[in-house]
N, C-alpha and C positions, 0 to 999 in steps of 0.2 A: 586540133587545131582551137585556139584563143578569137576573142573576134574585140581587136584593140582600139577602142574610142579614145579619145583624146579630148582636155576641151581648158586654154592658157585664158588670160583676159580676160577673169571670173571674181570680187573679191566678197569672200562672203565675212560675216560678224564671228562665225561662236564652232569650234569646229561639232558640235548638231546644226549648226546649219546644212557643213557642209554633209552629215552622215546623210540629214535628210535630201540635199541635192542628190545626191548619188541612188542610195533609193528610188524613187522620184523615175532617174534617167533611166534604169536601170529596169526598172517596169516598164519603162519606155520604150526599148528595146527589145521586146520578149524575150530575155537574159532573166530573167530570176523569175521566180512565184511572189506573189501575192504577202508570202507571209516574211519576205525579204530587207524591206525597209522594216521594220522594228526589230526583227534578229541581229541587223548590222545598230542601230544603236544599244541595245541589249548587251550587246556581247561586249564592241568597243568599252561600257561604263563597267565589266566585272577586267577586261581582259582589251587595257587601254593597246593605243597600236605604235605609240610615237618614238623614232628611233635619231638620238642624239648618233650624230654621225660628225667627224674632222670639224666641219667648216661648218655647215650648216644640217636641216633635219628634214627628216619621211617620217610619214606615215603611213600604214599599208593597214585602213580597215579594212577588213573584214568577217566570214562569221562560218556558220560550218557551209558542208556543201545541201546538204539537204534542203535552201534554200537557191539554190541556178539548178537551172533548165540547162542553160550551157557554158561553156566557160567564157570569160570575158576577164581583160579588162579593165578597168576604167584611169587611163593620164590625167591628173589634174595637173593644171600650174597656176597659181593662183594666184592675182597682180600683188597681189598680199602677203605675207607667211599670214600659218594658223596656229594658234595653239590648240594643241595636242596634249592630252598627259602623256608620260612616254611610262614605256611597258617595261621598262624597270625600274625602275622609280615615283617616286611619289607628285614628283615636279611635272612643272608644262616645259613642252617648245616651244617655236615659231618652224611649222612644217614650209617648208618652201615652196615640197613635191609631196602631193599628197597622188596615196597607187590605189587603188582599188583591187580588190583580189575574188576575183569570183568562178568558182572550181566546183567539181560536182562530183569528184571527187580526193581520198580524205588526203593520201600518195603522193600526190599530184602538185599536190598546195601546200605540202612540206617540203619536197621538193621545189615549187615554183619560191617558196618565202626566201630559200637557205640564194640557191640563184639572186634573188636582191637585193640580198642581204651581202654578196659577195661583191656583183657590181658595183651596188651605192656605196658599197664604203671605199671606193678608189675617188680621190675627193678628184679625178680628173674629170670621170663618168660622170660626176655631183656634175659640176661645173659646167663642164656640155648641154650637158640636161638644161638648167635652173635658163644658157641663156642662149641657146640656140634659138635662130627665129617659127614662129611659129609654122614658116609652113616643111623644116626638116624636123620635126620636133616627133613626130612618128617615126621617120625613116632612123630616126638618129637612137630611140627610144629602143626597134628591133632591132639592133645592128648590134647596140652596145652592151642592149640587160639582156634582152630576146632569145637573141646568134644564138643558132640556126633554125630557133623555134618556125612558123611559118605564120606570118598574123593576115586578118582583115582587116583594114583599114575602114568602119564604119563615117 
């Protein structure tokens, strides 16, 4: 069971600022070890996580499971897209949705990544997530992307 944290209406000037924010927030929530913020930045530099989809782009930053204390997801819908380097290209994309994965088990991480890729490739799902009112975003994400996995909202 993963905890789900959701944040909207936050402005970032760079992906480094996003990653630093994720590191600080997840440390404050107690779901990661002190090594997580640096590991997240280092992994993104070597293995970028920006994904260009049909109409929009997302970023799914994550790092090795050894930096996690408990599984969690941190869904961020920034006020404006943030530039992330593409996972499969040197180009940059404008990520409208950022989903940080915190997992303890590498096998679970791979399964969750596959599920996210599959669901986010549906243009209707992504548009719904981008346009949902803040009050409905958590439920919509759970129902469209995570279902049937129960999550705790904090």
